[in-house]
N, C-alpha and C positions, 0 to 999 in steps of 0.2 A: 530435532525439534520440529513439530508439525504445526504448532500454534504460537503466534506472537501477538500479544495483546498490549498495546501502548495506549490504551483507553485514557482519554483526557490528559495526555502528556502536553500540557499547554506550552512548554518551552521548546518543543521539537519543531525545528524549522525546515529540516530536510532529512531524508533517509540516507544513511551512509552507503557508500557503494558496496560494502560487505553484505548488504541485504541479498545480493545475488548468490552468495555462497550458502544460503540456507536452502539447499536443494530440495529438501523434503517438506518445506513449508506448504501447508494447505490452507491455513486461515491466517489472514493479517487484518487485525482490528486497529484502526487509527481513528476511531470515532472521537470527536471532541478535540482533536489536535488542531486547535484554532490557529496556531502560528505556522503550521506546515504550509510551505510555499512551493516545494518541488520534490520530485522523485528522482532518484538517480536512475539513469537509463538501464542499469543492471537489474532493475526490478523485473524486467521482461524475462530474465533467466529463471524465474520461479515457475517452472513448467508444470508443477503439480498444484499450484494455487487454485483453489476452488471458490474461496470466499474472501472478498475484499470490502472492508467497511470503511467508508470515507465520510460518514455522516458528520455534519457540523465541522467540516474542515474548510472554514470559510475563506481562508487566505489562499487556498489552492486554486490556482487560475487555469492550469492546463496539465494535461498528461504528457508523458513522452510519447512520441509517435510509435514507439515499440510496444505499446500496451496492446496493440492488435495481435501480438504473438502469443497471448495467453490462450492456450488451447483448452485448458481444463476449467477456466473460470465459468462458474454457474450462477454466482450470486455477487452482485455489485450494488452497494448502497451508497448513494450520493446525496440524499436529501438533507436538508438543514432544519 
């Protein structure tokens, strides 16, 4: 799987640790996940992730420190 689209998944509060097992993931769309409060630290294991969309994730207050490990990330959307 290269794309995971959880667009407007209102009840999603956190990403499960298994997100780190999606080694080939390049696009993660969490736009409109208004209840999302936290990422699992294993998100930093997505070494091929190029696009991360967090638009309108208004409950998300912070990233894990490991987000700096994204070497391939070229597009990050954070606006509300």
